C-alpha positions as CSV (number, residue, x, y, z in Angstrom):
1,X,0.0,0.0,0.0
2,X,2.8,2.5,0.8
3,X,4.4,1.9,-2.6
4,X,1.2,2.6,-4.4
5,X,0.6,5.7,-2.3
6,X,4.1,7.0,-3.0
7,X,3.6,6.5,-6.8
8,X,0.2,8.2,-6.7
9,X,1.6,11.0,-4.5
10,X,4.6,11.5,-6.8
11,X,2.3,11.6,-9.9
12,X,0.0,14.2,-8.3
13,X,3.0,16.3,-7.2
14,X,4.5,16.2,-10.8
15,X,1.1,17.1,-12.2
16,X,0.7,20.0,-9.8
17,X,4.2,21.3,-10.6
18,X,3.7,20.9,-14.4
19,X,0.3,22.7,-14.1
20,X,1.9,25.5,-12.1
21,X,4.7,25.9,-14.7
22,X,2.2,25.9,-17.6
23,X,-0.1,28.4,-15.9
24,X,2.6,30.8,-14.6
25,X,2.3,34.4,-15.9
26,X,4.2,35.1,-19.0
27,X,6.4,38.2,-19.2
28,X,4.6,41.0,-21.1
29,X,7.5,43.4,-21.6
30,X,9.5,43.2,-24.8
31,X,13.2,42.7,-24.4
32,X,14.1,43.6,-28.0
33,X,13.3,46.5,-30.3
34,X,11.0,45.7,-33.2
35,X,12.5,45.3,-36.6
36,X,11.9,48.0,-39.2
37,X,10.7,46.8,-42.6
38,X,12.8,49.5,-44.4
39,X,16.1,48.0,-43.3
40,X,17.2,44.6,-44.8
41,X,17.8,41.7,-42.3
42,X,21.5,41.6,-43.0
43,X,21.9,45.3,-42.1
44,X,19.6,44.9,-39.0
45,X,21.9,42.1,-37.8
46,X,25.0,44.3,-38.0
47,X,23.2,47.1,-36.1
48,X,21.9,44.6,-33.5
49,X,25.4,43.5,-32.8
50,X,26.6,47.1,-32.4
51,X,23.7,48.0,-30.2
52,X,24.1,45.0,-27.8
53,X,26.9,46.7,-25.9
54,X,24.8,49.9,-25.8
55,X,22.0,48.0,-24.1
56,X,24.3,46.7,-21.4
57,X,25.8,50.2,-20.9
58,X,22.4,51.9,-20.6
59,X,21.2,49.3,-18.0
60,X,24.4,49.8,-16.0
61,X,24.2,53.6,-16.3
62,X,20.6,53.6,-15.0
63,X,21.7,51.5,-12.0
64,X,24.7,53.7,-11.3
65,X,22.5,56.9,-11.5
66,X,19.8,55.5,-9.2
67,X,22.5,54.3,-6.7
68,X,24.2,57.8,-6.8
69,X,27.5,56.1,-7.7
70,X,29.3,59.1,-9.2
71,X,32.4,57.1,-10.2
72,X,30.3,54.4,-11.8
73,X,28.3,57.0,-13.6
74,X,31.4,58.7,-15.0
75,X,32.9,55.4,-16.1
76,X,29.7,54.1,-17.8
77,X,28.8,57.4,-19.4
78,X,32.5,57.7,-20.5
79,X,32.2,54.3,-22.2
80,X,29.1,55.4,-24.0
81,X,30.9,58.6,-25.1
82,X,33.9,56.6,-26.3
83,X,31.9,54.0,-28.2
84,X,32.7,54.0,-31.9
85,X,30.0,55.9,-33.7
86,X,28.5,55.0,-37.1
87,X,29.8,57.4,-39.7
88,X,27.5,59.5,-41.7
89,X,26.9,57.9,-45.1
90,X,29.3,58.4,-48.0
91,X,28.7,57.5,-51.6
92,X,28.6,53.7,-51.9
93,X,28.2,53.1,-48.1
94,X,25.5,50.5,-48.0
95,X,24.8,50.1,-44.3
96,X,24.9,53.8,-43.2
97,X,22.9,55.0,-46.2
98,X,20.1,52.7,-45.0
99,X,19.7,54.7,-41.8
100,X,17.7,57.9,-41.6
101,X,19.7,61.1,-41.5
102,X,18.2,62.0,-38.1
103,X,19.8,58.9,-36.7
104,X,23.2,60.4,-37.0
105,X,22.1,63.7,-35.4
106,X,20.7,61.7,-32.4
107,X,23.9,59.7,-32.2
108,X,25.8,63.0,-31.8
109,X,23.2,64.2,-29.2
110,X,23.7,60.9,-27.2
111,X,27.5,61.5,-27.1
112,X,27.0,65.1,-26.0
113,X,24.7,64.1,-23.1
114,X,27.1,61.3,-22.1
115,X,30.0,63.8,-22.0
116,X,27.9,66.3,-19.9
117,X,26.8,63.4,-17.6
118,X,30.5,62.6,-16.9
119,X,31.1,66.2,-16.0
120,X,28.0,66.4,-13.8
121,X,29.0,63.2,-11.9
122,X,32.5,64.5,-11.3
123,X,31.0,67.7,-9.7
124,X,28.6,65.4,-7.6
125,X,25.8,67.6,-9.0
126,X,22.8,65.3,-8.4
127,X,20.3,67.6,-10.2
128,X,22.5,67.8,-13.3
129,X,23.2,64.1,-13.3
130,X,19.4,63.5,-13.2
131,X,18.8,66.0,-16.0
132,X,21.6,64.7,-18.2
133,X,20.6,61.1,-17.7
134,X,17.0,61.9,-18.6
135,X,18.2,63.8,-21.7
136,X,20.4,60.9,-22.7
137,X,17.6,58.4,-22.3
138,X,15.3,60.7,-24.3
139,X,17.8,60.7,-27.2
140,X,17.8,56.9,-27.0
141,X,14.0,56.8,-27.3
142,X,14.0,59.3,-30.1
143,X,16.6,57.3,-32.0
144,X,14.7,54.1,-31.6
145,X,11.6,55.9,-32.9
146,X,13.5,57.2,-35.9
147,X,15.0,53.8,-36.6
148,X,11.6,52.1,-36.6
149,X,9.6,54.8,-38.4
150,X,11.7,57.0,-40.7
151,X,12.9,55.8,-44.1
152,X,16.5,56.5,-44.9
153,X,15.6,59.1,-47.5
154,X,13.5,61.2,-45.0
155,X,14.5,64.9,-45.0
156,X,17.1,65.9,-42.4
157,X,15.6,67.5,-39.3
158,X,16.9,70.8,-38.1
159,X,19.7,70.5,-35.6
160,X,19.0,71.7,-32.1
161,X,21.8,73.4,-30.1
């Protein structure tokens, strides 16, 4: 009788665990940016590999800012500033000519905010750190929006100082 009870108990436990795993809530947040139809898959893959490090840097920067880690903020923002930029397209440049012109303006804006974030963290100026981090994140959101919605031949937006 105990052997049968053990088998039945084990089967019920396995069924309960399986049911709980099957019914568990699924994550609703996306972890990846959608793919624009205007950029071919091969070019998207190149960009994805370049942006992978940026994703890690931004997550680390957010953590450093929230934890008020001025040295960590300066290091991470400095890494973002030092990251190799995509060059503005030249004649015959296949990848960069697929990107909207505004992408390159936003890339410059990102670097500018990263530089100012380094300087604010060195001064231990919490208000300036918060403002520059917010501006840097805003340029990321704008860049993602441009990447997804603007064709490469869209007219160049006016530069803001």
